[in-house]
N, C-alpha and C positions, 0 to 999 in steps of 0.2 A: 598204326592208329588208325581208327575209322573216322572218316570225314561225319561231320552232323550234318542234318537235312538244311540248315542254313548256308553250312559251308559249301554243300554240293552245289546250291544254287547261287552262290559267288563264285567257285570254280568253273561253273556254265559259262557265267558272265565275263569270266577274264581267258574265256577258250580253253583252259586247263582240262576239262572234262566235255566232250562232245554227247548230247541227247538231242535228237532232232526228231520228232518234233517235241520240244521242250514245255512244260506246264507247271508253272510254280506251284500250282494247288495239288500236283501229285507228290509233294517234297516230305517226306516224314520227319521223325526225329532223327534218325541214324541212315535214312536211305531216300531210293526215288522209286516211285511204282512204274511198272510198266505194263503195259496190255497185248493184250492175245491177236497177233495179225490173224488176216482171214483166210493165210492159207495153210494147211495140215498135208504131211504126207506120212506114209508107211510101207515097209518093205512089202512086197509082194509074194516073198517065198518062206517058208516056215523056218527052213534052217540059214541061219547067216554065217556066210565065209568071209573070213577075216583076209584071206589069201585074194580076193577078187571082187571086182565091185559087184553091189547085189541092187537087182531090182528094185526101184522105188518107184512109187506115184506119188504124184501132189495133186489135192483135191482143193476145194473151196469149202471153208465151213459155213453151211446156211446160215442165214438172219434167225432162223428158229433153233440154230443149234446142232452139235452134230454127239451122239453118244458115243463115247469110249467104253471100247472093251475091255476089261481084264487080259492077262496072259499077252500083251500085245505093246509093243512101242511104236508110239508115236512121235513125229518130229514136227514141231510147229514154230514160228517165228515170233518175235515180238513186230509191234507195231515200230516201235521206236529205235532209232540206229545210234547203239550207244559205243563209246570208248574214250581212251586216254592215253596220253604220252606221259602223263605223270603220276597216274594213280592206278591202283590195280580193281576192277572190279570183282566183285564177286555176287553171284545170283541166288536167290532161293523164292519158293513159292510164299506167297500170302498165306499167313496163317489162318485165314476162313478158307482158303482152296485147298489148304495139305488136311483141314480136319474132315474135308468130305472125302480125303482118303486120295486124292489126285496128287501123286509126286510129279513137280513141275519140271524139276532137273534132277534123276535120278542121280547120276554123279556127273564130275566136272563143273563144279559150279566155279571153278575161277578160270576168269575170262585176261588173256595176257595182255601186258601193259603193251601198248601200241595196237592193238587188235581194235578195230572200227567196222561197225555194220549193225545189221540185225542180228540178233542173238537167238541160235537155235535152241529149242526148249526140247528136251527128252520127257513126253509125258506119259505114265505110266499110272493106270486106273486101278485100284484095290477091288471095285467093285464099278459097276456100271454108272458113269456120273455124263452129265450133258454140258457141252461149254458150248461158250458164245463169241464170235469175232467181236474185238473190240473192251472186252471182259478185261477187268483188273486180274492179273493172272500171278504177278510175282514182283519182287525189289529188288533192286541193286544197290550195294554198297560199295564204298571207294577206301581203298585202303592206301596209306601212304608207304613208301618204299625206302630201303636202304641200301646203299651200295649203287656200282654202276649200273645202267640202266641200257639194257637190251631191248629193242620194240621187237615185237611180233613183225612177221613177215612170212606166215606160213600159209598151207593150204586152204584156208577159212577167211582169210583176209577180205574184207568187203562185203562178207555175206549179204546175199539179197533173200529171202526167203528161206524156208526148211532148207537146211544142205545134209545129205546124208553122208554118213561116213564115208570118208576117205582114205581108212587104214590100210587098204589094198595097196595104195601108193608106197607106204611105208614098207609094206612087205615086200614088193616089187622091187624097190631101192635095197632091201638086206640080201637079195638073192645074186 
């Protein structure tokens, strides 16, 4: 079951959901809005390799905005640090952003229970689109769980800023 906006607010108050900073004005009927942090990054090589670390640059989004180009993946982060040991967060674009052809989270919208930190967003533009630091870009919903809870303790725990893929660590471990 999905939590309503007022219930998200109550669960934040009780400490079962962490959103920092939290603004009750960003509660929606079934979700909580989140904003784009001022940091963004991208890979600097054309061919990405799952078997090794890929070169990645982090930049600051200027106050006047940054135009995202098609056929490229950008990694950005939320201003808010979000997580819960009791509910499963799922993130999506704001519909207004999606209507501009900006995919805010191309895949992997499920945030594991027990994961806490700034969320890394995979941004992909269908056509050139300008983004701004601090803009409302997405929303998070929280879902109840059934069964034994095993909290996330993986390689992205406590993320700060946009985090590039660490898949090479899984690849190396399997060799």
